[in-house]
N, C-alpha and C positions, 0 to 999 in steps of 0.2 A: 483408909481401907481400899479405896478405888485405886490409888497409886500403887499400893502393895500388890494388888491383884494383877495389874498390868505388868509390873516388874517380874512377877512369877512367870507369867506367860512368856515374856521375852527370854528369861533365863532358860526355861524348858526348851524353847525353840532353838536357842543358841547351843544348848547341850547336845542336841541331835545333829547339829550342823557338821561336825567332823565325820560322822558316819556317812551322811548323805554326800559329802564332798568327794568320797571315794568312788562314787558311781561314774562309769565312763559315759553313760548316756543319761539324758535328762528324762524324767518321768512326767507324765501329764498329771497335773494337780487335780484335775477333775476326772481322773481315771479310776477304774474299779480298784478297791483296796486302799484308797486314801482316806485317812482320818483327819478331821479338823475340829478345832475348838476356838471359840471366840467369846469376848466379853466387851460390853460397851455401855454407853449412856444414851438415854432417849428422853424426848419430851412428847407430850400428847395433847391433842385437842379432841373434845367430845361433842357429840350432838346433845341437844336438850333431851331431858327425860321426864316422863310422868312418874314421879317417885311415889310409891305406895307405902304407907306406914300403918301398922295395925298393932294395937295392944288390947288389954282387957277392957279398957274403957274408952277407946277411940279407934276410929278407922277413917283415915284421910288420904287424899291424893294431892300432891303438889305438882300441878300441871305445868309443863314446859319449864322445868327447873334447869337453870344453867349450871354446868359442872366444869370445874377446872382442875389442873393437875398440880397446883401449888397454892399455898395459903396466901402468898404475897401478891398474887395476881400478875406475876411476871408473864410477859408475852413470849411467844415461841422464839423470838430472836435472842432472848437471854438464855442461851442453851446451857451454859455451864455455871450460871450464877444462882440457879434455884436452890433454896434451902431444903427442898424436898426431892432429892435425887432419885431418878428412876434408872434401873439397870436392865440389861439383856445378857443372858448367858445361853450359849448354844453349843451342842456337840453333835457332829454329823459324821456319817460314814458312807462312802460311795459304794453302793451295791452293784451298780452298772456304770459304764462310762456316762458321765454327765449327770447321773441321777443318784441322789443321796437320801438316806433316811436320817431324820434329825430328832433330837429331843431338846427341849428348850425351857427356859424360865424367863418370863418377862414381868417386870413389876410396873404397874400403873397406879399412881395415886389419884384419888378423887376427893374433891371438897365442893360443897355448895358455894357458889359465888355469893359473897356477902352483899346485903342491901339490894336485892333484886326483886322485881315485881313478878309474882306468880299468882295463879288462881288456886286458892285453897278450897277443896271440895271434900265434904264428908261429915262425920258426926263425932261429937264429944259428949260424954256423960256429964251431967251437972257436977261442977266442982273439980273436974278432971284437969282442966287447963285454966291458968290465971287470966287468959285473954278471951278464949272462945268457949262457947257452950251450946249444946244442941246441934241442929243442922246448920252447916256453913257452906256457902257457895259464893265466894267474893274474891276480888283482887286484893292482895295483901303485899306489904313490903316485907319480904322474907329476910331475916337476919340469922346469922349462925347461932345466936343465943336462943332463938325460938326452935328451929329444927336444923340439924346438920348431921349428915353421915360422913364423918371424916375418916378416910382410909389412908391414914398417915403411913402405916406400914405396908401399904400397897394392896391393890387387887393383884394377887400373885397368880399368874397365868402359867401353869405347867402344861406343856404341850408335846405332842408327837406330830411329825410332819414329813413332807417330802420336799426336796429342793432340786432344782436343775441349774447347773452352772454351764454357761457357754463361753468359750474362749473367743475374745474379739481380736486380740493381737498380743504378741510377745516378742521380745528381742531374741536374736539367734541363739544365745547361750542361756536364755531364760533368766537373766538378771532381773527382768521386769515383765509382768504380764497383766493384762486387763481382762476381766471376766464380767459377764452379766449374770445376775442372780434372779431366779423366780422361785417362789415357794408358797405352800399352804400349810397350816397347822391348826390343830384342834386340841382341846383339853379342858380340865376342870379349873375352877377359880377358888383359891383358898384366900380367905379374907380375914383381916383383923380390923375391927371397927371401933371408933369412939363415937358414940351416938349422943347427940345433944337434943333434949326435949324440954321445953319450957324452963330453960335456965340451968338444967342439971345435965352434966355429961357423965355417961357411964364409962368405966375403964375399958381397956381393950378387950373385945369379945371376938373370939375366933370362930369361924364356921366355914364349911364347904358351901359356898353361896351360889354356885351355878356353873356355867360353862362359857368358854370363849372359842371363837373361830377367827382366823386371820389369814390374809394373803400378804405377800411381800415381794418387792422388787428392789434391786440394788445393783451397785457396781463394786467390784473388788479389785484393789490395786495390790498385786503380789510382788514381793521383793525376794530375790534369791530362792524362789520357789517355796520357802518355808514360813515366811512372815507376810501378813497381809493387813491392809486397812480397808474396811468395808463401810460404804455409805448406803444406808438402807431406808426404805419407806414402807411401813406396815399399815395396814388398814383392816378393820373388821368390826366385830361386835363383842361386847362383854355383857352377857346375859346373867345378871344376878337376880334370880327369881326367888331366892330364899335366904336373905341376909339375916342372920341372928343378931338381934339388937339388945337382948337381955340375957343374963346368965341362965335363967330358968326357961328360956325359949318362948315366953309368953308374948314378947314383942318381936315383930319381924318386919322386914322391909323388902321392897322389890325395886330394882333400879336397872334399866336396860339402856345402854348407850352404844352408839357407833363411835369409832375412833379412828384417827389418823396419827401415826407416830413416826417421826424421823429419828434416826439413830446414827451414831458414830461408833464403830466397833473395831477392835484390834484382835487379831487371831494368828494361829499358826497351823501348818499342815504337817502331817506325819504319814509317810508312805508305809503303812502298817503291813499290808499284804498286796503289794502292787501286782497287777495282772498285765500291765502294758509298760514295758521298759523301753519303749521307743518314743522319745520325745519329739521326733521329727515326722511321725506318721501323720497322714492327712486327718483333718477334723471334719467328719461328715455331719 
């Protein structure tokens, strides 16, 4: 599916090329009226979280829970080998020179790290749990068979944002250009969770679980004005303050993490309604 998507982007970009090739002057790809789209892969690292879990017969906190973006425990260097791929999709339109409005979709997976030490704090009704009963406040070895919020289908971050592109350099005929990218985005988090409690895993449960906010920086390598490769680093917060953990809504969770996410993205530009047809004008 990933390969098919990238091929579609390339085909669309190439199909526009004959039209653009007829222009006598080169346009500014960060000029008003330029539309761009991109898709890519990302990895993410998360801060520890005090995860809150509440049901009819228990209310607990897993303090300083370590969370990772893949089940296998692959480190960030294994960028393309993870069995839990994460994707980015973004569409943007320059409403002013250098400034674009964007809409985006970013998928971030989260899993509890297996066999980690956490402080379990809270209360269990008698007979509610096979290991714990009553008031609890102790260090425990947490396994995914005891508690786990597995967001295998992702914390799906739908966002709107603003982005600034600054041209660093380009060749005389614009065969190649280098731009810097800065942006911010905010939006809701749509989640599908597989929740494990005391050896039982609930099937996928969907909910609007909270909101996200992020900032990003990056560099964009442009080729023949219409195709680009972008290296980006995002960072922000995923505030899931109401994760639905059961079909009837009786069980809920709360998980708030900070994150850093590097990504590699491929995209294309379309001069939809260009306002500046002078590619040699100064860049102020």
